[in-house]
N, C-alpha and C positions, 0 to 999 in steps of 0.2 A: 470460631472464626479467627483467621490469621490477623495479627496486628501489622498494619502497613506503615512503613516509614517512608517519608519523602525527604531526600537528602540532596544537598548540593554536591556536585561531583569532585569533592576534594580527594586527595590521595588516600585518606583513611576510608572514605566511602567507596572509592574504587576497589580497594582491597577487600572491603566487606562484601561488596557485590561479587567479586571473584571467588571468595570463600563460599558464599551461598551457591554459586554455580558449580563449583568443584564438588560440593556436597550433594548435588542433584536437585537443587532448588531453582526457583524462578526469580528473575529480576527484570524490571522494566527499564529500558535504556533508550536514550535519544539517538536517532540517526539523522542524517540530512534529509531523509524522505519523510518518515513518520516515526513515532515511538514504537519500539519493538518489545515483545514479551519474550525474553531470552531464556534458553536452557542449553545445557551441554548437548551438542548435536550428536555426540558419540554414545549417549546414555539414553536408551529407549524408554526407561521409566521416567526420566526427567522430561523427555519430549512429550510423553503421554500426559504429563501434568499440564503442559501448555493447552492441549485440546480440552482438558477438563476445566481449566480456569476460564477459557474463552467460550466454552460451549460450542466448539468448532467441530464439524464433521471430520472423522479421522481419514476419510478418503481424499482429503484436500492437502496436497503436498506443501511442505514448508521450505523456506530458503535458509541455507546455512551461511553465516557471516564469518569472514576470515579477516585477519589483520596483516597478512603477508602472503606472498606467493609460496612460501615454505609450507603453509597450512593447506594449500589447495589439494595436495595429494591425499589428505585425510577425507576429503569429500568426493573428489572426482577420480575415477579410475583411468581416464585418458583425457589429455588436454590437446585438442587438435590445433594446428597452426592458426586457424581463424580465431580461436579463443585466446591464444597468445596475443594476437594483433589487437583484439578488443580490450584485453587487459591493459596493454600498453597505452591505448588511447583513452580509456574511460575509468580505469581503476586507480586509486579509490574513487568511488562515485556511485551514482544511482543506476547502475546496470547490473542485472542478474543474468547469468548464463546457465542454461540447462545442458548438462554434459553427462556422458556415461558415468554411472555412480561408482564410487570406490567401496572397498569392503569395510572400512572403519565406520562410515556414517550409519546411524541407526536406521533400521527399517522403517520406524515410525515417521522419520523425516520424509522419506520418499513415497509414502502412501502406496507401497506395493509396486512402484515403477522401477524400471532398470536405469533410470536417470536420477540425477540430483541437481538441484538448483543452488547456485552459490554466488555470492557477491562480496566485495570488499568496500564497506562503508567508509565515507570520508570524514564523518563526524569524529572529532578528537576524543570524545567521551566513549563512544562505541569502540573505537580503536584501542583505547586504554583498557577497557574492561576485557576485551577479547585477549589482549596480550597478557593481562594479569591472570586471567583464567587459564590460559595456555591451551585452549581447545576451540574449535569452531562453535559458534552459537547459532542454533536454530532460533529464529526470532520473527514470527509473524507480527502484525500490528497488535499493539497492546490495548485492545478494546474487546468488548463482548462481540461475538461473531455476528456479522451482518450489519452492525451499527457503524456510523462514520468513524474513520480511522483517527487516532489522536495525534495532534500536532503540538501539544503542550503537555507538561507533566500534570497539570490540573485536569486535562481531559482524561489522562490515564487514571488518575485518582478517582474520577467520577465513575469509571467503569470497573476498576480493579481493586478498590478499597476492600480489604478483607479477603482477597483472593491471591495476593502476592505480598511477600514480606518487605520488598524494597523497590522504590521508584527513584531513579536518579534524575534530577531536574537539570537538563542541559539547555533550557530555554526553548523558544519556538523553533520548529524545524524549518530549514531554509527552503527546501523544494516543495513539501506539502502534500505530494501524492507519492504512492509507492513506486518502487523502482521499475524501470523498463525490464521486461523479461524476454530474452531471445534464446531459442533452442538451437544448439549446434550439434545435436545428437544424430542428425540425419545428414544427407548429402547437400541439402539446401537450408540456409538459415531461415528460421521462422519466428516472426514477432508474435509472442503469446500474450503480452500485456504492454501497452504503451506507458511511458513514463517520462522522466526528465531527459533521458537520452532518446532522441527521436529516430524514427525509421530512416529518415534522410541522412542523419549522422552515421548510423550503422552502415548504410549502403556506401557512404563516402569512405569510411574506414576500411571496409572489406573489399571494395571495388567490385561488388556484385549486387544483384537484386536480393532484397530480403522480403520473403513472402509474409503476408499478414494472415494469421489464423482466422478462420471464419468466426470463431467465438469472441474476437475482439469487439465486433459490432453486433453480434447476435448471441443467443443462448447456445450452449453446447447441443449438438445434434443428439438424438436419442441413441444411447449406448456409447457415446464418445467419452473418453477418459480425460479428466482434467490433468494436463501436463504441467500446470503452473498454478500458483495461488491467483485468485481473482478471476477465474474462468467459469467456475461451475455454478455458484450459488448467487442469489440476490445479495449484493454487497453494498456497503457504504451508506446505508439508508437511514434517514431520520425516521421518527415514529410516524410522520405524516405520509400520506400517499402522494408521490411525486409524479408529475407528468412533464415530459420534455416537449417544449413548444418550439417548432421550427417556423421561421418566417421573419420578415422585417419587423423593426421595433414597433411601428404603428399597428401592425397586424397583431403582434404579441399583446400590446396594450388592450386592443379591442377584444381579443380572446379572453384575457383575464377579466375584463369588465363584464362580459357576458356570463362568466362563471363565478363572479364575486359572491361572497356569502360569509357566514360565521366560520372562523377558523381558516379562511383561505388566505394564503400568502403568496407573494411573488419572490422568486430567486432571480435577481437581475444583475446588471453591471453597475459599478459606482457612477453616481450622477443621474441615474434613471429613476430613482425611487419616487421623486415628486410627481412624475408623470403617471404613476400607477394609482389606481383607485382602491387598492388593498394594501395592507402592511407589506413592506418589502425588506429583504435582506440582500445585500450586495456580495458578490464573490469575485472581486477584482475588477480591473479595467477592461473595456471592450476590446481594444486592440493589443492587449498585453497578456498573452497566454501564461507567462510565468507568474504574473500576479494572480491570475485566476486559479492556477494550481496551488499556489501558496495559501490562498484564502478559502478554497472550496470547503474543506472538511470543517473548518471553524464556522463557516456559514451554515452548514447543515446542522451542526450542533446548536447554533443560535436559534434556528427554527424550532428545535425541540424545546429550548428554554422558553421561547415565546409562545408555546402551546399551539403551533401550527398543526392543522389536521389535513389540509390539502395544500399542495405547493405546485405552482406552475413555474417551470424553470426556463430561463432564456437559453437558447441552444448555442453552444460555442462552435467554432470551426472544427474540422475533422482532419487537420494536418498538424505537423510539428508537435510542440508540447500541448497544443489545444486538443489533439487527438486523445491524450491521456485524460484531460478534463472531460471531454465528451464521453469517453468510456466509463468514467466513474459516475457521471450523472445518469447515463443510460442504465447502469446497473442499479443505482439508487432508485430509479424509476421502474425497475423490473421490466424494462423494455417498453414502457408506455410512451409512445411518441405520437404527436399530432402535428399537422400542418395548419398554421393559423391563416 
């Protein structure tokens, strides 16, 4: 078993991380979205080690992370004007673009596709590690595949102890859900995964409609290929069986009461816990989608710690940043949705 170190991101730790990455190893790093499990995106063997550590299916593509526009050509073979515009507006930040792939990025990153996903994180530790390593870093969330994404170094340690040699502790992630993913590989921009940059913001920046992929709110159709992380498999799930409950709060409370029993928990908004007849965990404030995104994965992990077996989740809105929250809970629930 690998000995796992948890270090503060001082300059010596940054250089240690860069050395591990240059040698083909893995390092868990903080980003503004969630913690990532990083490897050299140009080294196929190193990228394969990510899949092994996470237990992740290898037909699920990864995102490459860069620290400057000079690195973009290592990942993308062509950068259309729309991509330049979005980079000017949202990079560094929680936006991933799917572009025609370049020749340097490892095949394992792209999962057999002719496209590559790339973003420029804003977290200073992520930026420092990428610069020190000198290469783009493939970095999916630093958790076991399918479980809630990690938003603190302790979350990473819970899943990755013995699987990765180094975790850099950069504190709690600001955004709390994975990046928005938009494909610019075709003639029309397509939102593949919602996140901290909203569909409305993308449309305002581009001056055109951004289509939303069917798989954002539904499972992939039979035979459809996942063009982005977060599309194909049940994701983000605690050990409990989660059901998303739509309806007003009183209807939600009544629904939970009817289904109360041993191991039943509610996933609700702050201040609603006392009105419920079962143990409850809050994930942000009702009218504050940013707080919901920031708190969601920590709440799902808290449900595991408290031994929840069945969870009934309050349904967020389906616009703006709340769309990202809805997408994550929907996948955690394996698309189980009921009307209260």
